KOLZA-25975 format. One record per residue (C-alpha): x negated, z, y; residue number from 0; chain. Coordinates in steps of 0.02 Angstrom, whole numbers. Example, Ala and Ser with C-alpha at 12.3 -4.5 7.8 and 13.67 -1.06 7.14 Angstrom:
<site><X>-615</X><Z>390</Z><Y>-225</Y><k>0</k><c>A</c></site>
<site><X>-684</X><Z>357</Z><Y>-53</Y><k>1</k><c>A</c></site>
END
This chain:
<site><X>-5274</X><Z>5050</Z><Y>6500</Y><k>0</k><c>A</c></site>
<site><X>-5415</X><Z>4959</Z><Y>6410</Y><k>1</k><c>A</c></site>
<site><X>-5455</X><Z>4908</Z><Y>6233</Y><k>2</k><c>A</c></site>
<site><X>-5607</X><Z>5022</Z><Y>6240</Y><k>3</k><c>A</c></site>
<site><X>-5494</X><Z>5170</Z><Y>6278</Y><k>4</k><c>A</c></site>
<site><X>-5376</X><Z>5126</Z><Y>6136</Y><k>5</k><c>A</c></site>
<site><X>-5518</X><Z>5104</Z><Y>6012</Y><k>6</k><c>A</c></site>
<site><X>-5589</X><Z>5272</Z><Y>6065</Y><k>7</k><c>A</c></site>
<site><X>-5419</X><Z>5355</Z><Y>6043</Y><k>8</k><c>A</c></site>
<site><X>-5398</X><Z>5285</Z><Y>5868</Y><k>9</k><c>A</c></site>
<site><X>-5576</X><Z>5329</Z><Y>5816</Y><k>10</k><c>A</c></site>
<site><X>-5566</X><Z>5509</Z><Y>5878</Y><k>11</k><c>A</c></site>
<site><X>-5396</X><Z>5534</Z><Y>5798</Y><k>12</k><c>A</c></site>
<site><X>-5449</X><Z>5465</Z><Y>5630</Y><k>13</k><c>A</c></site>
<site><X>-5626</X><Z>5536</Z><Y>5625</Y><k>14</k><c>A</c></site>
<site><X>-5574</X><Z>5708</Z><Y>5685</Y><k>15</k><c>A</c></site>
<site><X>-5708</X><Z>5723</Z><Y>5819</Y><k>16</k><c>A</c></site>
<site><X>-5798</X><Z>5636</Z><Y>5962</Y><k>17</k><c>A</c></site>
<site><X>-5969</X><Z>5623</Z><Y>5881</Y><k>18</k><c>A</c></site>
<site><X>-5905</X><Z>5542</Z><Y>5722</Y><k>19</k><c>A</c></site>
<site><X>-5795</X><Z>5427</Z><Y>5825</Y><k>20</k><c>A</c></site>
<site><X>-5942</X><Z>5374</Z><Y>5931</Y><k>21</k><c>A</c></site>
<site><X>-6044</X><Z>5332</Z><Y>5776</Y><k>22</k><c>A</c></site>
<site><X>-5899</X><Z>5230</Z><Y>5705</Y><k>23</k><c>A</c></site>
<site><X>-5868</X><Z>5119</Z><Y>5857</Y><k>24</k><c>A</c></site>
<site><X>-6047</X><Z>5107</Z><Y>5921</Y><k>25</k><c>A</c></site>
<site><X>-6027</X><Z>5207</Z><Y>6082</Y><k>26</k><c>A</c></site>
<site><X>-6115</X><Z>5362</Z><Y>6144</Y><k>27</k><c>A</c></site>
<site><X>-6023</X><Z>5526</Z><Y>6126</Y><k>28</k><c>A</c></site>
<site><X>-6012</X><Z>5552</Z><Y>6316</Y><k>29</k><c>A</c></site>
<site><X>-5939</X><Z>5376</Z><Y>6335</Y><k>30</k><c>A</c></site>
<site><X>-5804</X><Z>5415</Z><Y>6207</Y><k>31</k><c>A</c></site>
<site><X>-5763</X><Z>5578</Z><Y>6296</Y><k>32</k><c>A</c></site>
<site><X>-5750</X><Z>5487</Z><Y>6463</Y><k>33</k><c>A</c></site>
<site><X>-5637</X><Z>5353</Z><Y>6386</Y><k>34</k><c>A</c></site>
<site><X>-5519</X><Z>5485</Z><Y>6317</Y><k>35</k><c>A</c></site>
<site><X>-5518</X><Z>5586</Z><Y>6479</Y><k>36</k><c>A</c></site>
<site><X>-5481</X><Z>5429</Z><Y>6579</Y><k>37</k><c>A</c></site>
<site><X>-5339</X><Z>5380</Z><Y>6462</Y><k>38</k><c>A</c></site>
<site><X>-5265</X><Z>5556</Z><Y>6473</Y><k>39</k><c>A</c></site>
<site><X>-5267</X><Z>5547</Z><Y>6663</Y><k>40</k><c>A</c></site>
<site><X>-5187</X><Z>5375</Z><Y>6660</Y><k>41</k><c>A</c></site>
<site><X>-5050</X><Z>5429</Z><Y>6540</Y><k>42</k><c>A</c></site>
<site><X>-5025</X><Z>5596</Z><Y>6625</Y><k>43</k><c>A</c></site>
<site><X>-5032</X><Z>5700</Z><Y>6465</Y><k>44</k><c>A</c></site>
<site><X>-5163</X><Z>5779</Z><Y>6353</Y><k>45</k><c>A</c></site>
<site><X>-5188</X><Z>5679</Z><Y>6192</Y><k>46</k><c>A</c></site>
<site><X>-5292</X><Z>5807</Z><Y>6098</Y><k>47</k><c>A</c></site>
<site><X>-5296</X><Z>5995</Z><Y>6083</Y><k>48</k><c>A</c></site>
<site><X>-5464</X><Z>6075</Z><Y>6050</Y><k>49</k><c>A</c></site>
<site><X>-5482</X><Z>6210</Z><Y>5917</Y><k>50</k><c>A</c></site>
<site><X>-5632</X><Z>6311</Z><Y>5862</Y><k>51</k><c>A</c></site>
<site><X>-5637</X><Z>6210</Z><Y>5701</Y><k>52</k><c>A</c></site>
<site><X>-5607</X><Z>6039</Z><Y>5780</Y><k>53</k><c>A</c></site>
<site><X>-5475</X><Z>5939</Z><Y>5871</Y><k>54</k><c>A</c></site>
<site><X>-5298</X><Z>5882</Z><Y>5834</Y><k>55</k><c>A</c></site>
<site><X>-5175</X><Z>5761</Z><Y>5912</Y><k>56</k><c>A</c></site>
<site><X>-5041</X><Z>5829</Z><Y>6026</Y><k>57</k><c>A</c></site>
<site><X>-4865</X><Z>5759</Z><Y>6005</Y><k>58</k><c>A</c></site>
<site><X>-4903</X><Z>5640</Z><Y>6148</Y><k>59</k><c>A</c></site>
<site><X>-5067</X><Z>5596</Z><Y>6065</Y><k>60</k><c>A</c></site>
<site><X>-4983</X><Z>5563</Z><Y>5899</Y><k>61</k><c>A</c></site>
<site><X>-4863</X><Z>5440</Z><Y>5980</Y><k>62</k><c>A</c></site>
<site><X>-5001</X><Z>5358</Z><Y>6080</Y><k>63</k><c>A</c></site>
<site><X>-5110</X><Z>5343</Z><Y>5925</Y><k>64</k><c>A</c></site>
<site><X>-4972</X><Z>5254</Z><Y>5830</Y><k>65</k><c>A</c></site>
<site><X>-4941</X><Z>5129</Z><Y>5969</Y><k>66</k><c>A</c></site>
<site><X>-5126</X><Z>5104</Z><Y>6002</Y><k>67</k><c>A</c></site>
<site><X>-5153</X><Z>5057</Z><Y>5821</Y><k>68</k><c>A</c></site>
<site><X>-5010</X><Z>4932</Z><Y>5830</Y><k>69</k><c>A</c></site>
<site><X>-5079</X><Z>4859</Z><Y>5991</Y><k>70</k><c>A</c></site>
<site><X>-5253</X><Z>4835</Z><Y>5921</Y><k>71</k><c>A</c></site>
<site><X>-5184</X><Z>4759</Z><Y>5761</Y><k>72</k><c>A</c></site>
<site><X>-5092</X><Z>4628</Z><Y>5863</Y><k>73</k><c>A</c></site>
<site><X>-5245</X><Z>4599</Z><Y>5971</Y><k>74</k><c>A</c></site>
<site><X>-5352</X><Z>4569</Z><Y>5816</Y><k>75</k><c>A</c></site>
<site><X>-5217</X><Z>4453</Z><Y>5748</Y><k>76</k><c>A</c></site>
<site><X>-5235</X><Z>4339</Z><Y>5900</Y><k>77</k><c>A</c></site>
<site><X>-5414</X><Z>4298</Z><Y>5852</Y><k>78</k><c>A</c></site>
<site><X>-5373</X><Z>4286</Z><Y>5668</Y><k>79</k><c>A</c></site>
<site><X>-5226</X><Z>4169</Z><Y>5696</Y><k>80</k><c>A</c></site>
<site><X>-5327</X><Z>4055</Z><Y>5810</Y><k>81</k><c>A</c></site>
<site><X>-5464</X><Z>4047</Z><Y>5678</Y><k>82</k><c>A</c></site>
<site><X>-5333</X><Z>4014</Z><Y>5543</Y><k>83</k><c>A</c></site>
<site><X>-5270</X><Z>3865</Z><Y>5644</Y><k>84</k><c>A</c></site>
<site><X>-5445</X><Z>3794</Z><Y>5627</Y><k>85</k><c>A</c></site>
<site><X>-5444</X><Z>3825</Z><Y>5439</Y><k>86</k><c>A</c></site>
<site><X>-5544</X><Z>3988</Z><Y>5441</Y><k>87</k><c>A</c></site>
<site><X>-5484</X><Z>4154</Z><Y>5371</Y><k>88</k><c>A</c></site>
<site><X>-5562</X><Z>4297</Z><Y>5469</Y><k>89</k><c>A</c></site>
<site><X>-5520</X><Z>4471</Z><Y>5530</Y><k>90</k><c>A</c></site>
<site><X>-5493</X><Z>4637</Z><Y>5442</Y><k>91</k><c>A</c></site>
<site><X>-5407</X><Z>4674</Z><Y>5278</Y><k>92</k><c>A</c></site>
<site><X>-5359</X><Z>4857</Z><Y>5265</Y><k>93</k><c>A</c></site>
<site><X>-5313</X><Z>4889</Z><Y>5084</Y><k>94</k><c>A</c></site>
<site><X>-5252</X><Z>5052</Z><Y>5006</Y><k>95</k><c>A</c></site>
<site><X>-5262</X><Z>5080</Z><Y>4819</Y><k>96</k><c>A</c></site>
<site><X>-5231</X><Z>5207</Z><Y>4683</Y><k>97</k><c>A</c></site>
<site><X>-5394</X><Z>5269</Z><Y>4602</Y><k>98</k><c>A</c></site>
<site><X>-5337</X><Z>5210</Z><Y>4429</Y><k>99</k><c>A</c></site>
<site><X>-5302</X><Z>5036</Z><Y>4496</Y><k>100</k><c>A</c></site>
<site><X>-5456</X><Z>5006</Z><Y>4602</Y><k>101</k><c>A</c></site>
<site><X>-5580</X><Z>4965</Z><Y>4464</Y><k>102</k><c>A</c></site>
<site><X>-5458</X><Z>4882</Z><Y>4345</Y><k>103</k><c>A</c></site>
<site><X>-5340</X><Z>4783</Z><Y>4457</Y><k>104</k><c>A</c></site>
<site><X>-5410</X><Z>4774</Z><Y>4633</Y><k>105</k><c>A</c></site>
<site><X>-5599</X><Z>4756</Z><Y>4615</Y><k>106</k><c>A</c></site>
<site><X>-5590</X><Z>4591</Z><Y>4515</Y><k>107</k><c>A</c></site>
<site><X>-5471</X><Z>4517</Z><Y>4644</Y><k>108</k><c>A</c></site>
<site><X>-5578</X><Z>4577</Z><Y>4789</Y><k>109</k><c>A</c></site>
<site><X>-5731</X><Z>4497</Z><Y>4709</Y><k>110</k><c>A</c></site>
<site><X>-5644</X><Z>4328</Z><Y>4707</Y><k>111</k><c>A</c></site>
<site><X>-5569</X><Z>4356</Z><Y>4880</Y><k>112</k><c>A</c></site>
<site><X>-5733</X><Z>4402</Z><Y>4966</Y><k>113</k><c>A</c></site>
<site><X>-5822</X><Z>4255</Z><Y>4884</Y><k>114</k><c>A</c></site>
<site><X>-5686</X><Z>4139</Z><Y>4949</Y><k>115</k><c>A</c></site>
<site><X>-5668</X><Z>4220</Z><Y>5121</Y><k>116</k><c>A</c></site>
<site><X>-5837</X><Z>4296</Z><Y>5167</Y><k>117</k><c>A</c></site>
<site><X>-5789</X><Z>4319</Z><Y>5350</Y><k>118</k><c>A</c></site>
<site><X>-5652</X><Z>4444</Z><Y>5310</Y><k>119</k><c>A</c></site>
<site><X>-5700</X><Z>4626</Z><Y>5333</Y><k>120</k><c>A</c></site>
<site><X>-5622</X><Z>4728</Z><Y>5192</Y><k>121</k><c>A</c></site>
<site><X>-5590</X><Z>4914</Z><Y>5213</Y><k>122</k><c>A</c></site>
<site><X>-5528</X><Z>5003</Z><Y>5057</Y><k>123</k><c>A</c></site>
<site><X>-5436</X><Z>5170</Z><Y>5056</Y><k>124</k><c>A</c></site>
<site><X>-5398</X><Z>5270</Z><Y>4898</Y><k>125</k><c>A</c></site>
<site><X>-5264</X><Z>5400</Z><Y>4877</Y><k>126</k><c>A</c></site>
<site><X>-5108</X><Z>5453</Z><Y>4785</Y><k>127</k><c>A</c></site>
<site><X>-4949</X><Z>5350</Z><Y>4789</Y><k>128</k><c>A</c></site>
<site><X>-4876</X><Z>5450</Z><Y>4934</Y><k>129</k><c>A</c></site>
<site><X>-5039</X><Z>5427</Z><Y>5031</Y><k>130</k><c>A</c></site>
<site><X>-5034</X><Z>5239</Z><Y>5008</Y><k>131</k><c>A</c></site>
<site><X>-4853</X><Z>5228</Z><Y>5066</Y><k>132</k><c>A</c></site>
<site><X>-4893</X><Z>5338</Z><Y>5216</Y><k>133</k><c>A</c></site>
<site><X>-5040</X><Z>5228</Z><Y>5264</Y><k>134</k><c>A</c></site>
<site><X>-4930</X><Z>5073</Z><Y>5252</Y><k>135</k><c>A</c></site>
<site><X>-4789</X><Z>5145</Z><Y>5356</Y><k>136</k><c>A</c></site>
<site><X>-4912</X><Z>5221</Z><Y>5480</Y><k>137</k><c>A</c></site>
<site><X>-5011</X><Z>5061</Z><Y>5502</Y><k>138</k><c>A</c></site>
<site><X>-5178</X><Z>5125</Z><Y>5435</Y><k>139</k><c>A</c></site>
<site><X>-5166</X><Z>4999</Z><Y>5291</Y><k>140</k><c>A</c></site>
<site><X>-5089</X><Z>4826</Z><Y>5290</Y><k>141</k><c>A</c></site>
<site><X>-5071</X><Z>4807</Z><Y>5103</Y><k>142</k><c>A</c></site>
<site><X>-5070</X><Z>4937</Z><Y>4965</Y><k>143</k><c>A</c></site>
<site><X>-5049</X><Z>4968</Z><Y>4780</Y><k>144</k><c>A</c></site>
<site><X>-4889</X><Z>5066</Z><Y>4742</Y><k>145</k><c>A</c></site>
<site><X>-4785</X><Z>5117</Z><Y>4592</Y><k>146</k><c>A</c></site>
<site><X>-4619</X><Z>5026</Z><Y>4577</Y><k>147</k><c>A</c></site>
<site><X>-4485</X><Z>5049</Z><Y>4632</Y><k>148</k><c>A</c></site>
<site><X>-4540</X><Z>5046</Z><Y>4814</Y><k>149</k><c>A</c></site>
<site><X>-4387</X><Z>5039</Z><Y>4928</Y><k>150</k><c>A</c></site>
<site><X>-4421</X><Z>4976</Z><Y>5103</Y><k>151</k><c>A</c></site>
<site><X>-4575</X><Z>4878</Z><Y>5052</Y><k>152</k><c>A</c></site>
<site><X>-4602</X><Z>4696</Z><Y>5003</Y><k>153</k><c>A</c></site>
<site><X>-4691</X><Z>4697</Z><Y>4835</Y><k>154</k><c>A</c></site>
<site><X>-4785</X><Z>4581</Z><Y>4717</Y><k>155</k><c>A</c></site>
<site><X>-4800</X><Z>4651</Z><Y>4540</Y><k>156</k><c>A</c></site>
<site><X>-4978</X><Z>4672</Z><Y>4478</Y><k>157</k><c>A</c></site>
<site><X>-4973</X><Z>4755</Z><Y>4308</Y><k>158</k><c>A</c></site>
<site><X>-4854</X><Z>4840</Z><Y>4187</Y><k>159</k><c>A</c></site>
<site><X>-4935</X><Z>4960</Z><Y>4066</Y><k>160</k><c>A</c></site>
<site><X>-4887</X><Z>5094</Z><Y>3940</Y><k>161</k><c>A</c></site>
<site><X>-4868</X><Z>5278</Z><Y>3973</Y><k>162</k><c>A</c></site>
<site><X>-4932</X><Z>5387</Z><Y>3830</Y><k>163</k><c>A</c></site>
<site><X>-4923</X><Z>5568</Z><Y>3777</Y><k>164</k><c>A</c></site>
<site><X>-5087</X><Z>5663</Z><Y>3797</Y><k>165</k><c>A</c></site>
<site><X>-5120</X><Z>5814</Z><Y>3685</Y><k>166</k><c>A</c></site>
<site><X>-5271</X><Z>5913</Z><Y>3627</Y><k>167</k><c>A</c></site>
<site><X>-5351</X><Z>5833</Z><Y>3474</Y><k>168</k><c>A</c></site>
<site><X>-5309</X><Z>5987</Z><Y>3369</Y><k>169</k><c>A</c></site>
<site><X>-5128</X><Z>5996</Z><Y>3427</Y><k>170</k><c>A</c></site>
<site><X>-4992</X><Z>5973</Z><Y>3296</Y><k>171</k><c>A</c></site>
<site><X>-4923</X><Z>5821</Z><Y>3390</Y><k>172</k><c>A</c></site>
<site><X>-5092</X><Z>5735</Z><Y>3374</Y><k>173</k><c>A</c></site>
<site><X>-5054</X><Z>5706</Z><Y>3190</Y><k>174</k><c>A</c></site>
<site><X>-4898</X><Z>5605</Z><Y>3227</Y><k>175</k><c>A</c></site>
<site><X>-4902</X><Z>5416</Z><Y>3239</Y><k>176</k><c>A</c></site>
<site><X>-4789</X><Z>5423</Z><Y>3391</Y><k>177</k><c>A</c></site>
<site><X>-4723</X><Z>5564</Z><Y>3499</Y><k>178</k><c>A</c></site>
<site><X>-4539</X><Z>5569</Z><Y>3543</Y><k>179</k><c>A</c></site>
<site><X>-4520</X><Z>5632</Z><Y>3719</Y><k>180</k><c>A</c></site>
<site><X>-4404</X><Z>5769</Z><Y>3655</Y><k>181</k><c>A</c></site>
<site><X>-4551</X><Z>5834</Z><Y>3551</Y><k>182</k><c>A</c></site>
<site><X>-4628</X><Z>5894</Z><Y>3714</Y><k>183</k><c>A</c></site>
<site><X>-4490</X><Z>6022</Z><Y>3739</Y><k>184</k><c>A</c></site>
<site><X>-4560</X><Z>6198</Z><Y>3739</Y><k>185</k><c>A</c></site>
<site><X>-4740</X><Z>6139</Z><Y>3762</Y><k>186</k><c>A</c></site>
<site><X>-4835</X><Z>6193</Z><Y>3918</Y><k>187</k><c>A</c></site>
<site><X>-4827</X><Z>6032</Z><Y>4019</Y><k>188</k><c>A</c></site>
<site><X>-4948</X><Z>5969</Z><Y>4151</Y><k>189</k><c>A</c></site>
<site><X>-4848</X><Z>5862</Z><Y>4272</Y><k>190</k><c>A</c></site>
<site><X>-4930</X><Z>5737</Z><Y>4385</Y><k>191</k><c>A</c></site>
<site><X>-4899</X><Z>5745</Z><Y>4572</Y><k>192</k><c>A</c></site>
<site><X>-4934</X><Z>5558</Z><Y>4588</Y><k>193</k><c>A</c></site>
<site><X>-4819</X><Z>5407</Z><Y>4591</Y><k>194</k><c>A</c></site>
<site><X>-4769</X><Z>5407</Z><Y>4408</Y><k>195</k><c>A</c></site>
<site><X>-4695</X><Z>5583</Z><Y>4421</Y><k>196</k><c>A</c></site>
<site><X>-4516</X><Z>5517</Z><Y>4446</Y><k>197</k><c>A</c></site>
<site><X>-4537</X><Z>5402</Z><Y>4295</Y><k>198</k><c>A</c></site>
<site><X>-4588</X><Z>5549</Z><Y>4185</Y><k>199</k><c>A</c></site>
<site><X>-4452</X><Z>5668</Z><Y>4244</Y><k>200</k><c>A</c></site>
<site><X>-4317</X><Z>5534</Z><Y>4224</Y><k>201</k><c>A</c></site>
<site><X>-4379</X><Z>5486</Z><Y>4051</Y><k>202</k><c>A</c></site>
<site><X>-4375</X><Z>5670</Z><Y>4001</Y><k>203</k><c>A</c></site>
<site><X>-4198</X><Z>5687</Z><Y>4065</Y><k>204</k><c>A</c></site>
<site><X>-4138</X><Z>5533</Z><Y>3972</Y><k>205</k><c>A</c></site>
<site><X>-4232</X><Z>5582</Z><Y>3814</Y><k>206</k><c>A</c></site>
<site><X>-4164</X><Z>5758</Z><Y>3810</Y><k>207</k><c>A</c></site>
<site><X>-4331</X><Z>5842</Z><Y>3840</Y><k>208</k><c>A</c></site>
<site><X>-4339</X><Z>6008</Z><Y>3932</Y><k>209</k><c>A</c></site>
<site><X>-4511</X><Z>6002</Z><Y>4010</Y><k>210</k><c>A</c></site>
<site><X>-4592</X><Z>6172</Z><Y>4030</Y><k>211</k><c>A</c></site>
<site><X>-4697</X><Z>6132</Z><Y>4184</Y><k>212</k><c>A</c></site>
<site><X>-4842</X><Z>6252</Z><Y>4175</Y><k>213</k><c>A</c></site>
<site><X>-4962</X><Z>6160</Z><Y>4290</Y><k>214</k><c>A</c></site>
<site><X>-4966</X><Z>6015</Z><Y>4413</Y><k>215</k><c>A</c></site>
<site><X>-5113</X><Z>5901</Z><Y>4452</Y><k>216</k><c>A</c></site>
<site><X>-5140</X><Z>5742</Z><Y>4551</Y><k>217</k><c>A</c></site>
<site><X>-5276</X><Z>5638</Z><Y>4471</Y><k>218</k><c>A</c></site>
<site><X>-5281</X><Z>5572</Z><Y>4295</Y><k>219</k><c>A</c></site>
<site><X>-5454</X><Z>5645</Z><Y>4265</Y><k>220</k><c>A</c></site>
<site><X>-5395</X><Z>5819</Z><Y>4315</Y><k>221</k><c>A</c></site>
<site><X>-5247</X><Z>5806</Z><Y>4195</Y><k>222</k><c>A</c></site>
<site><X>-5360</X><Z>5753</Z><Y>4051</Y><k>223</k><c>A</c></site>
<site><X>-5479</X><Z>5897</Z><Y>4086</Y><k>224</k><c>A</c></site>
<site><X>-5335</X><Z>6021</Z><Y>4086</Y><k>225</k><c>A</c></site>
<site><X>-5267</X><Z>5952</Z><Y>3922</Y><k>226</k><c>A</c></site>
<site><X>-5442</X><Z>5961</Z><Y>3847</Y><k>227</k><c>A</c></site>
<site><X>-5451</X><Z>6143</Z><Y>3900</Y><k>228</k><c>A</c></site>
<site><X>-5292</X><Z>6180</Z><Y>3804</Y><k>229</k><c>A</c></site>
<site><X>-5186</X><Z>6214</Z><Y>3957</Y><k>230</k><c>A</c></site>
<site><X>-5045</X><Z>6100</Z><Y>3900</Y><k>231</k><c>A</c></site>
<site><X>-4990</X><Z>5924</Z><Y>3859</Y><k>232</k><c>A</c></site>
<site><X>-4948</X><Z>5782</Z><Y>3975</Y><k>233</k><c>A</c></site>
<site><X>-4897</X><Z>5600</Z><Y>3997</Y><k>234</k><c>A</c></site>
<site><X>-5014</X><Z>5478</Z><Y>4084</Y><k>235</k><c>A</c></site>
<site><X>-5027</X><Z>5290</Z><Y>4110</Y><k>236</k><c>A</c></site>
<site><X>-5148</X><Z>5196</Z><Y>3998</Y><k>237</k><c>A</c></site>
<site><X>-5220</X><Z>5105</Z><Y>4150</Y><k>238</k><c>A</c></site>
<site><X>-5386</X><Z>5183</Z><Y>4194</Y><k>239</k><c>A</c></site>
<site><X>-5401</X><Z>5292</Z><Y>4039</Y><k>240</k><c>A</c></site>
<site><X>-5584</X><Z>5315</Z><Y>3990</Y><k>241</k><c>A</c></site>
<site><X>-5643</X><Z>5240</Z><Y>3827</Y><k>242</k><c>A</c></site>
<site><X>-5702</X><Z>5410</Z><Y>3766</Y><k>243</k><c>A</c></site>
<site><X>-5573</X><Z>5548</Z><Y>3780</Y><k>244</k><c>A</c></site>
<site><X>-5671</X><Z>5687</Z><Y>3697</Y><k>245</k><c>A</c></site>
<site><X>-5559</X><Z>5828</Z><Y>3630</Y><k>246</k><c>A</c></site>
<site><X>-5402</X><Z>5737</Z><Y>3688</Y><k>247</k><c>A</c></site>
<site><X>-5287</X><Z>5619</Z><Y>3593</Y><k>248</k><c>A</c></site>
<site><X>-5158</X><Z>5495</Z><Y>3658</Y><k>249</k><c>A</c></site>
<site><X>-5002</X><Z>5444</Z><Y>3563</Y><k>250</k><c>A</c></site>
<site><X>-4870</X><Z>5310</Z><Y>3600</Y><k>251</k><c>A</c></site>
<site><X>-4705</X><Z>5377</Z><Y>3666</Y><k>252</k><c>A</c></site>
<site><X>-4530</X><Z>5358</Z><Y>3597</Y><k>253</k><c>A</c></site>
<site><X>-4433</X><Z>5288</Z><Y>3682</Y><k>254</k><c>A</c></site>
<site><X>-4562</X><Z>5171</Z><Y>3760</Y><k>255</k><c>A</c></site>
<site><X>-4607</X><Z>5212</Z><Y>3939</Y><k>256</k><c>A</c></site>
<site><X>-4698</X><Z>5095</Z><Y>4058</Y><k>257</k><c>A</c></site>
<site><X>-4761</X><Z>5096</Z><Y>4236</Y><k>258</k><c>A</c></site>
<site><X>-4770</X><Z>4944</Z><Y>4349</Y><k>259</k><c>A</c></site>
<site><X>-4892</X><Z>4934</Z><Y>4494</Y><k>260</k><c>A</c></site>
<site><X>-4872</X><Z>4812</Z><Y>4636</Y><k>261</k><c>A</c></site>
<site><X>-4953</X><Z>4757</Z><Y>4798</Y><k>262</k><c>A</c></site>
<site><X>-4844</X><Z>4806</Z><Y>4944</Y><k>263</k><c>A</c></site>
<site><X>-4831</X><Z>4761</Z><Y>5128</Y><k>264</k><c>A</c></site>
<site><X>-4707</X><Z>4815</Z><Y>5260</Y><k>265</k><c>A</c></site>
<site><X>-4654</X><Z>4642</Z><Y>5318</Y><k>266</k><c>A</c></site>
<site><X>-4725</X><Z>4483</Z><Y>5240</Y><k>267</k><c>A</c></site>
<site><X>-4684</X><Z>4380</Z><Y>5395</Y><k>268</k><c>A</c></site>
<site><X>-4789</X><Z>4496</Z><Y>5504</Y><k>269</k><c>A</c></site>
<site><X>-4948</X><Z>4488</Z><Y>5399</Y><k>270</k><c>A</c></site>
<site><X>-5110</X><Z>4420</Z><Y>5468</Y><k>271</k><c>A</c></site>
<site><X>-5207</X><Z>4275</Z><Y>5388</Y><k>272</k><c>A</c></site>
<site><X>-5320</X><Z>4389</Z><Y>5285</Y><k>273</k><c>A</c></site>
<site><X>-5173</X><Z>4484</Z><Y>5211</Y><k>274</k><c>A</c></site>
<site><X>-5078</X><Z>4322</Z><Y>5176</Y><k>275</k><c>A</c></site>
<site><X>-5230</X><Z>4251</Z><Y>5088</Y><k>276</k><c>A</c></site>
<site><X>-5251</X><Z>4408</Z><Y>4982</Y><k>277</k><c>A</c></site>
<site><X>-5066</X><Z>4407</Z><Y>4933</Y><k>278</k><c>A</c></site>
<site><X>-5077</X><Z>4222</Z><Y>4889</Y><k>279</k><c>A</c></site>
<site><X>-5225</X><Z>4258</Z><Y>4777</Y><k>280</k><c>A</c></site>
<site><X>-5132</X><Z>4401</Z><Y>4693</Y><k>281</k><c>A</c></site>
<site><X>-4978</X><Z>4294</Z><Y>4663</Y><k>282</k><c>A</c></site>
<site><X>-5081</X><Z>4156</Z><Y>4586</Y><k>283</k><c>A</c></site>
<site><X>-5149</X><Z>4280</Z><Y>4459</Y><k>284</k><c>A</c></site>
END
C-alpha cells in the first residue's frame, strides 16, 4: 500500500470520478485507475461501484477512504511538525465555514493568517451547520465554524449577534418597534434548516409562540427572498444581512434572542501546527 494509492483513493472518492481526481492530484487518468485497481487487489475488495451516472464508494471503500484520509493527515503532520520545530508553520489548513460567517468573521482572520504564515495552504469549505460538523467528524476539515452549543467539539467563541424578526415591509408587524415572538403565532413561518433552527424553535416554545411552519429553507438569502415574495415571516441572524433589504423589514425580538458562533476542532491536542496557529490567532482577537 503506497501513499500514491491512498491519495488516488481519496481524490476519486471526493471528486466523484477518475478524470476529476487525476486533474486534482496531477496524475493521468489511466495512472489513477491503475492505482485504484492495484489497491483493490491488495485489499481483496472492490472500493467503488460503477453506475451509469458515475461512481460511488462501496462499504469497504467508505471505510478505506476514512482511514486513508486519517493516514495522510498524520503523514502530512510529520513534515509540518518537523518544520514547526525549526520555527516554520507549514502544511495544510482545511477550514469549513458557514456562508454568513465567511466574509464577516473568517476572511479578515484569514487575511492576517496568510500574511503571517504564507507557506500554509488554506482550503476553505462552505456549507450549513450540519455539513460543517460532518466534515469535522469525517476528517475532511480540521477546524470549522459552528453554532453553539456544539457537544463533542472543542470550541473558541467568535461572535454573538442578535436574531431578528423578518417580515414584508407592508406587513402589520413592520409597524411595531419590536416584535414579541408570540406575535408570530398564526403567521406563515419560514423556518431555517441551518444551525440556528434549534434556537428558534426553543425560543418559540419558551415564548408561547405556535409557529405555523409553511416553508423551510437553508440559506439566509433564500429566506429573505421568500419573505420578500410574501410567502411568510421568519427569524434570521443579523450577521451577514445585506445593507439593502428591499421590500423586507427586520425588527428586534422580545425576548432578546442571540446566536453564538465558534471555531471548533475535534481534539485540540491532536491539531497540526497550522491549525494551532489559526486557533491562537482567533483567541487573540
